[in-house]
N, C-alpha and C positions, 0 to 999 in steps of 0.2 A: 504495500498498500504505498504511497508518495502522502508528502509532507506538505503540509503549505511554505510555500517557500521561506517565508516571516519567522515560521519554525524551526527554522533552516541557521538564521543568522543570530548569531549574539549581537547584540545592540549596547553604544556606551553606556547606554543613560537608560537603566531598565525603568525607571521613572518616566521616560517617554519614546517608548519605540519607533512612533512614530518620526522622529527626526532623523534614524539610518532610513528609514525606509527615503523618507522626501531626500536626502541626500545620493541614495539609490539612483530614486527618478531623473536628480536634476543634472545625473552622470549621461545616463543615459538617454537624455532630452540632449543633451549636450553634444554628446556624437551622433546622434541622430541628424541634430542641424548643422553639423561642423557643414555639409556639400552646399546646403541652401542660403546659411546665414553666416556663413564665414565674412570673416574682413579684410578675404582675400585683396591685394597680396602682402598683406601686415601678420605679422607674428604677434602671437598672443601680448607678447611685452613690450614688441612697436606698439599695440592699444594701448595698453594700458599707459604706455608714454604721451599719448594723443589724451587721455583724458584728464591726466594729472597738467598738462598743460592747458588744455581745454578750462580747466575747473581753476587754473592760476598762470592764466597770460603775463609774460615777461620771468618767469621762473629763472632763476641761473642753473646751469648743470650740476650746479654742487648739492642745490637744495634738491634739486630731481635724481639725483642722487641715493639722497637721505629717505627719499619717499618710497625710491625702491629698494633700498638697501643695499645698493649695488658701488661697486667700483668706479672711482672714475674712468677707466676707459672702456667697459661695458655702456656705460651711460653715454660716453663721446661715440661709441660706434653705431648705437641704440640711433641716434640722432643724427651720427652721418647717413645712416642707410634712410633715415623718412626725411629729411635736407633731399635727398636725392633724387626721392620716388617725388618730391615739391609738397608734402605734406606740411612741413614746417621752415621756417626763416628764424636764421640767429641774427641779432642786431647787436651794437655797440651797445649798452649797458648807457643814458646821457650822465649817471654822475659818475660814471667810472668809464669811460671808456676802454679800460682793457677785459672791461666781465663782460660775458656775451648773454642777452637775453633769452628767452625761448617763446615762441609765440607759433598759433597754427595758422597755414597759408588759407584765400577762399577754398580750396581744393582740399586740404586736412579736412579743415571744418564741412566740407559738404560730404565726404567719407563719411565723417559719423553723422552725418543726418543721416543718412542712407543707410547705414548701417543699421540703428535706432527704429526707421522706419520701419524697415523689415523685420527685425526683431519682435517691434510692438504690433505688426500685422500679425506675425504666427504663435503670437502671446492673445491676441486679441481671439483669434479663430478656436483657439483654446476655450477659453474664458465664456465665449460663445454657449459652450457645453454644459458651463456649470450656470446652480440657479443664482437668482439673485442673491441670496440671503448666504450662501455658499462665497460668489465672488466679494460680499459685506467682509464676512469673517479670513476671509485670504487676506485682503486689503489691512483689516485690522490687526492681524497677526503681524505683516511684513512690514507694516508702519512700527507695532513693539518691537521686532526685531531690528529695523534701520535706529530705531531710538536708543536702545541697549549696545548696538555695537559700535555707536558715533562719541556714547560716554568715556568718561578717563578708562583708557583698555588698563586691564590687570598682569601682569605677567603671566604667560602662559607657564601651567605645570605640566611637567613632562612625566610621563607613567615611568614610573620605577619598576627596572624585573629587580628578584633577587638573584 
């Protein structure tokens, strides 16, 4: 006799096994959507750089590196590729011409808008299959999750093994 898939899994939180199920569904959805909703020709790391620069126009390389937790050479290479693709512009900071500030080009902004539009359209198609109450519950839960995540982060604890 075959067991239900959820009974085969050990979830990190016995109080909220739904979390594990949601994460698994997100992984599956992400993989399925890669071909239709991908950010080509950009990598995930390049997209992350673009999102950060969009939120903080004029950011410099060292601050960007701190956001990414990445070394300066890696950040520089990411920006070099984005600039070569026409998505990023580097200009000297007016207060200190030795320091470069980063901004998205119109092409970069348009690319982000296109990706968001395609992803929102796909999500909307899924949400239409949910009841209004379920949509509201999801929106409320996601809002609370975003709020909790934006509060002062605590150090992540590692699972110690004996």
